[in-house]
C-alpha positions in Angstrom: 49.8 104.3 53.5 49.1 104.1 49.8 47.9 100.4 50.1 45.8 101.3 53.0 44.1 104.2 51.2 43.6 102.1 48.1 41.9 99.4 50.1 39.7 102.0 51.7 38.7 103.5 48.4 37.8 100.1 47.1 35.5 99.4 50.0 34.4 102.9 50.8 31.2 103.2 48.7 29.8 99.8 49.6 30.7 100.4 53.3 29.0 103.7 53.3 25.7 102.2 52.0 25.8 99.4 54.5 26.7 101.6 57.4 23.6 103.6 57.0 21.7 100.8 58.8 24.3 98.6 60.5 28.0 98.3 61.2 30.1 96.5 58.6 31.5 93.2 59.9 35.2 93.4 60.3 36.9 91.2 57.7 40.0 89.1 58.1 42.1 91.6 56.2 40.8 94.4 58.4 41.6 92.5 61.6 45.0 91.8 60.2 45.5 95.6 59.9 44.5 96.0 63.5 47.0 93.3 64.6 49.6 95.0 62.5 49.0 98.3 64.4 49.3 96.4 67.7 52.7 95.1 66.7 53.8 98.5 65.4 52.7 100.1 68.7 54.5 97.6 70.8 57.7 98.0 68.8 57.5 101.8 68.7 56.5 102.4 72.3 58.5 99.5 73.8 55.5 97.7 75.3 56.5 94.2 76.5 53.0 92.8 76.6 49.5 93.7 75.5 46.1 92.1 75.0 43.2 93.3 72.9 39.6 92.3 72.6 37.2 93.5 70.0 33.4 93.2 69.9 31.9 93.8 66.4 28.1 93.7 65.8 27.9 92.5 69.4 30.1 89.5 68.8 33.6 88.8 69.9 35.8 88.9 66.8 39.2 89.1 68.5 40.5 88.3 72.0 44.3 87.8 71.9 47.5 88.5 73.7 50.9 89.6 72.4 54.4 89.7 73.9 55.3 88.8 77.5 53.6 89.2 80.9 56.7 90.4 82.8 59.6 92.3 81.4 62.7 90.2 81.0 60.9 87.0 82.0 59.4 84.1 80.1 55.6 83.8 79.9 53.5 85.0 77.0 50.4 87.2 77.3 47.2 85.4 76.2 43.5 86.3 76.3 43.3 85.1 79.9 46.3 87.1 81.3 45.3 89.4 84.1 46.1 93.1 84.1 45.0 95.8 86.5 42.2 97.6 84.7 42.5 100.6 87.0 39.8 103.3 86.4 37.9 101.0 84.1 36.7 99.6 87.5 34.6 102.7 87.9 32.0 101.5 85.5 31.6 98.3 87.5 31.0 100.4 90.7 28.4 102.5 88.9 26.7 99.3 87.6 26.6 97.9 91.1 24.9 101.0 92.4 22.5 100.8 89.4 21.5 97.3 90.4 20.8 98.5 93.9 18.7 101.4 92.5 16.6 98.9 90.5 16.1 96.8 93.6 14.7 99.9 95.4 17.5 100.0 98.0 18.7 103.5 97.1 18.1 106.4 94.7 20.5 108.3 92.6 19.5 111.5 94.4 20.0 110.1 97.9 22.4 112.1 100.0 25.5 110.1 100.7 25.1 110.6 104.4 21.8 108.7 104.3 23.8 105.5 103.6 27.2 106.4 105.1 26.4 108.6 108.2 30.0 109.4 109.0 30.6 110.8 105.5 31.8 114.4 105.9 33.2 116.9 103.5 34.8 120.3 104.0 31.6 122.1 104.8 28.3 121.0 106.3 26.4 122.3 103.3 28.6 120.2 100.9 28.2 117.1 103.0 24.4 117.4 103.1 24.1 118.1 99.4 26.4 115.4 98.0 24.4 112.7 96.3 25.1 109.2 95.0 24.9 110.6 91.5 27.6 113.2 92.4 30.0 110.6 93.6 30.1 109.0 90.2 30.4 112.1 88.0 33.5 114.0 89.1 31.6 117.1 89.9 32.2 117.1 93.7 34.3 120.3 93.5 37.3 118.4 94.9 40.4 119.0 92.8 42.0 116.5 90.4 43.4 113.6 92.5 42.8 115.5 95.8 43.4 113.1 98.7 44.8 110.3 96.5 47.8 109.9 98.9 45.4 108.2 101.3 45.1 105.4 98.7 48.3 105.7 96.6 50.8 104.2 96.4 49.9 101.1 98.5 48.9 102.7 101.8 47.7 101.1 105.0 44.7 103.4 105.3 41.4 101.7 106.3 38.1 102.9 104.8 37.3 104.4 108.2 40.5 106.5 108.1 39.8 107.5 104.5 36.3 108.7 105.4 37.6 110.6 108.4 40.2 112.4 106.2 37.7 113.7 103.6 36.4 116.6 105.7 39.9 118.2 105.7 40.2 118.4 101.9 39.2 121.8 100.7 37.2 121.9 97.4 38.3 124.2 94.6 34.8 124.7 93.0 31.2 124.7 94.1 29.3 121.4 93.8 28.2 120.4 90.3 29.8 123.4 88.6 33.1 122.0 87.2 34.6 118.7 86.1 37.5 117.6 88.3 38.6 113.9 88.2 38.6 112.5 91.7 39.1 108.9 92.8 38.1 109.2 96.5 34.5 109.8 95.5 34.5 106.4 93.8 36.0 104.9 96.9 33.1 106.3 98.8 30.7 104.9 96.2 32.2 101.5 96.7 31.5 101.9 100.4 27.9 102.8 99.6 27.6 99.5 97.7 28.8 97.7 100.8 26.5 99.5 103.3 23.4 99.1 101.2 24.0 95.5 100.0 25.5 94.0 103.1 28.4 92.7 101.0 31.8 94.3 100.7 32.4 96.1 97.4 34.7 93.3 96.4 32.2 90.6 97.2 29.4 92.4 95.4 31.4 92.7 92.2 32.6 89.1 92.3 29.2 87.5 93.4 26.6 89.8 92.0 28.1 91.3 88.8 30.7 89.0 87.4 28.6 85.8 87.4 25.7 87.5 85.5 28.0 88.7 82.8 29.8 85.4 82.5 33.1 86.7 83.8 34.9 83.8 85.4 38.6 84.7 85.8 38.6 88.2 87.1 39.0 89.5 90.6 38.0 92.6 92.5 41.5 93.2 93.8 45.0 91.9 93.3 45.1 90.0 96.7 42.1 88.0 95.7 43.7 86.4 92.7 43.9 82.7 93.1 47.4 81.9 94.4 47.8 79.1 91.8 47.2 81.6 89.0 50.5 82.8 87.6 49.0 84.2 84.4 49.1 87.9 85.4 51.1 90.8 84.1 53.4 93.2 86.0 54.1 96.8 85.1 56.9 98.2 83.1 58.3 101.7 83.2 60.8 103.3 80.8 63.3 105.2 83.0 66.4 106.9 81.8 66.0 105.2 78.4 65.7 101.7 79.8 62.7 99.5 80.6 62.4 98.4 84.2 59.8 96.1 85.8 57.5 97.8 88.4 55.6 95.4 90.5 52.4 96.7 92.1 49.1 95.6 93.6 46.9 96.8 90.7 45.7 99.8 92.8 44.1 97.6 95.5 43.6 100.5 97.8 41.5 102.3 95.2 38.7 99.8 95.8 35.7 101.0 93.8 37.8 103.6 92.0 40.2 101.2 90.3 41.1 97.8 91.9 39.8 95.2 89.5 42.1 92.6 87.8 40.7 91.3 84.6 41.6 90.0 81.1 40.4 90.5 77.6 38.4 87.3 77.5 36.3 88.5 80.4 36.3 92.2 79.4 34.9 91.4 75.9 31.9 89.9 77.8 31.6 93.2 79.6 31.7 95.0 76.3 29.0 92.8 74.9 26.8 93.6 77.9 27.4 97.3 77.3 26.6 97.4 73.6 23.6 95.1 74.1 22.0 97.6 76.5 22.7 95.6 79.7 21.9 92.1 78.4 24.8 89.8 79.1 26.2 87.2 76.6 24.8 84.5 78.8 21.3 85.8 78.4 20.8 87.7 81.7 19.6 91.3 81.9 22.2 92.8 84.3 20.3 96.1 84.5 17.3 97.4 82.7 17.7 99.2 79.4 16.6 102.6 80.8 19.0 102.3 83.7 21.8 101.3 81.4 21.1 104.3 79.2 21.1 106.5 82.3 24.6 105.4 83.2 25.7 106.9 79.8 23.8 110.2 80.3 26.3 113.0 80.8 26.1 114.6 84.3 28.8 117.2 83.7 30.2 118.7 80.5 33.7 119.5 79.4 35.0 121.7 76.6 36.8 119.5 74.0 40.4 120.2 73.3 41.0 122.0 70.0 43.2 119.1 68.8 40.4 116.7 69.4 37.9 118.9 67.5 40.2 118.7 64.5 41.4 115.1 64.8 38.0 113.4 65.7 35.4 116.1 64.8 34.7 116.1 68.5 32.0 118.7 69.3 30.9 117.5 72.8 32.6 115.8 75.7 31.1 114.9 79.1 31.2 112.5 82.0 28.3 110.3 82.9 28.2 107.8 85.8 31.5 105.9 85.7 31.8 106.5 81.9 33.2 109.2 79.7 31.0 110.2 76.8 32.0 112.2 73.7 31.4 112.6 70.0 33.7 110.8 67.5 33.4 111.5 63.8 29.7 112.0 64.3 29.2 108.9 66.5 28.6 108.7 70.2 31.6 107.2 71.8 31.5 105.8 75.4 34.5 104.5 77.3 37.3 105.1 79.9 41.0 105.1 80.3 42.7 103.4 83.2 46.2 104.0 84.4 48.6 102.5 86.9 52.4 103.2 87.0 53.6 100.7 84.5 50.2 99.6 83.2 47.5 101.1 81.0 44.0 100.1 79.8 41.2 101.5 77.6 37.6 100.5 77.0 36.0 102.3 74.1 32.7 101.7 72.3 30.5 103.0 69.5 27.3 101.6 70.9 25.0 102.3 67.9 27.2 100.1 65.9 27.6 97.3 68.4 31.3 98.0 68.4 33.7 97.9 71.3 37.4 97.5 72.0 39.4 96.8 75.2 43.1 97.1 75.4 45.3 96.0 78.4 49.0 96.8 78.5 51.9 96.4 80.9 53.4 99.7 79.9 51.6 103.0 80.5 52.2 104.3 77.0 48.7 105.7 76.7 49.1 107.2 73.2 49.9 103.7 71.9 46.6 102.4 73.4 44.6 105.3 71.9 46.3 104.8 68.5 45.3 101.1 68.4 41.7 102.0 69.4 41.6 104.5 66.6 42.8 101.9 64.1 40.0 99.5 65.2 37.4 102.2 64.7 38.9 103.3 61.4 38.6 99.7 60.1 35.1 99.1 61.5 33.5 102.4 60.6 35.1 102.9 57.2 36.9 106.1 58.2 39.5 107.6 56.0 42.8 105.8 56.7 45.4 107.4 58.9 48.7 106.1 60.2 47.5 106.3 63.8 50.4 104.6 65.5 53.1 106.4 63.5 51.5 109.8 64.1 51.0 109.1 67.7 54.5 107.9 68.3 56.0 111.0 66.5 54.0 113.3 68.8 54.7 111.2 71.9 58.5 111.0 71.2 58.7 114.8 70.5 56.8 115.6 73.7 58.7 113.1 75.9 62.0 114.3 74.6 61.1 117.9 75.4 59.8 117.1 78.9 62.7 114.9 79.9 65.2 117.5 78.6 64.0 119.9 81.3 64.0 117.4 84.2 65.2 118.3 87.6 64.9 121.2 90.1 65.0 124.8 88.9 68.5 126.2 88.8 69.3 128.7 91.6 71.7 131.5 90.8 72.6 132.6 94.3 71.8 129.7 96.6 71.0 130.5 100.3 72.6 128.2 102.8 70.4 126.0 105.0 70.4 125.9 108.7 71.9 122.9 110.6 69.9 119.9 109.7 68.4 119.4 113.2 66.3 122.6 112.6 64.3 120.7 110.0 63.6 117.4 111.9 60.4 116.5 113.6 56.9 115.1 112.8 54.7 116.9 110.4 51.0 116.1 110.2 48.5 116.4 107.4 45.0 116.6 108.7 43.9 114.0 106.1 47.0 111.9 105.4 48.6 111.7 108.8 52.2 111.8 109.9 55.2 112.6 107.8 58.5 112.3 109.7 61.7 114.1 108.9 64.8 112.9 110.7 68.5 113.2 110.5 70.4 110.0 110.0 74.2 109.9 109.4 74.3 113.6 108.4 71.4 113.4 105.9 67.7 114.3 106.2 65.3 111.4 105.6 61.6 111.6 105.0 59.0 109.0 105.9 55.4 109.0 104.9 54.3 106.7 107.7 51.3 105.2 105.9 53.1 104.5 102.6 56.0 102.1 102.3 57.0 103.4 98.9 57.2 107.0 100.1 60.6 107.0 101.9 63.4 109.2 100.7 66.3 111.6 101.2 66.2 115.4 101.3 68.7 117.2 99.2 69.3 120.9 99.9 68.0 123.2 97.1 67.9 126.7 98.4 67.4 128.3 101.9 64.8 126.3 103.7 63.8 124.4 100.6 64.9 120.8 99.9 64.2 118.3 97.1 62.8 114.9 98.1 64.4 112.0 96.2 62.4 108.8 96.8 64.2 105.5 97.2 61.9 104.1 94.6 63.1 106.1 91.5 60.4 104.6 89.2 57.8 106.7 90.9 59.2 109.7 89.1 57.7 111.9 91.8 60.5 114.1 93.0 59.1 116.9 95.2 60.1 120.2 96.7 59.5 120.6 100.4 59.5 124.2 101.6 59.9 124.4 105.4 58.5 127.3 107.3 60.2 127.9 110.6 59.1 129.6 113.9 60.9 132.3 115.8 63.1 129.6 117.4 64.1 128.4 113.9 62.3 125.1 114.2 59.8 123.6 111.8 56.4 125.3 112.0 54.9 123.8 108.8 55.8 122.7 105.3 54.4 122.8 101.8 55.3 120.4 99.1 55.0 120.6 95.3 56.2 118.6 92.3 59.6 119.1 90.8 58.5 117.9 87.4 54.7 118.6 87.3 54.3 117.5 83.6 55.7 114.0 84.4 54.6 113.2 88.0 51.3 111.4 88.2 48.5 113.6 89.6 47.7 111.1 92.4 50.9 112.3 94.1 48.9 115.2 95.5 51.7 116.5 97.8 50.4 120.1 97.3 47.2 119.3 99.2 48.8 117.9 102.3 48.8 121.0 104.6 51.6 119.8 106.8 51.9 121.3 110.3 54.5 120.5 112.9 53.5 118.3 115.8 54.8 119.5 119.1 57.1 116.9 120.7 55.7 115.1 123.7 57.3 115.9 127.0 
């Protein structure tokens, strides 16, 4: 800490003068400090593999991998190693739509139904009023993650089925009044790209966007990765104190909301395009400067957390079109986080300084990624030195220890016995997800989310007509209560579900939105 502060004090005055007009070029010692923070973060947070790319003054100054691609296996991460970038795909979808706007094929204010006629939301009014702009700005009124079980984890739902399910998801706020992060609206946005362009979303990204940017080794979904390419990462989850590999498809079903597989070599080209107002490193203008700026114009505002006000002098926070926008020590910061179980990513930029960083990791320790990003910005912007990784890990470890100490179902003092198990068997149907089957096998209740291979599990009695669902795939960390409601014949009438560990389970497991109702058995 002392050496770090001493170096800062030595350079501070000169840096301040230079920064009044341009960003200071990152020096070799400063990049070494960044790499030191990378190693420190990987060690502290038990990250098997990570890649980082930095653009400084619009030029790539670092694109490098560290560690291994797959936990417990040989194979090092390099600048070409593919990771799922998850929600950092959203900016690509927004850019695709911006290209179509510039071509005169749609307008931001177009109603979604003018391009996808079968699009329906909970009310006719909401359906008619929802615009392309609304799809991209998390202001639809749908709750955080509402409907995600149609696309997560690894479902068999077609886009037709997803569109049909939307009308059954009840919003929690009026249109354009509140920020609520929702992936399904970006799935719909990807479908708008397809309907307007005549190409699938995947084809548009790979044929219309990637080539203009100079992106050569990225893919619009996991299944499209060249079969000969073995240079890709798999996820890692820390469970019960041990790291375990979690193999997934990089959120393929998220489509325009999160399906892209990329690497830091390609993503630095994306960063260059962003900080250069839409001009790509191979000399093409992907979208016009005005359109590019519009993608960064906040469409819905949020109140910064008090901790961020203090730590980053953050006085505004908003969401634009596929991008999060906020203040950071007096600068405008643009970026996004991306998360998959076992994998995390971040893109962050200070556009006025031509500065950007991308981090891809095969462990979803998001505080580590944020800490490294803060270190990059500290070095490049001449901010007062802080031990970002150490501070972040201390807070993370304290919080994680607390959360995992309270794991498991609530204790019941006087447990009410359950009925014979056959009273709880049958088919339950969610109007937007579909069928969930509960059946008795060898004296145990089993549950089967019929559209999702990963959501099969066993019910353990908790209290009365409430059971706890334990999934066969423990790494989901998504244990859930299921509360059965019985009719006058003591058979299932309906069921509600909720998280057992709400502060740990990913929000995309939106069991609470299912609205399960028993299906009468066929005669």
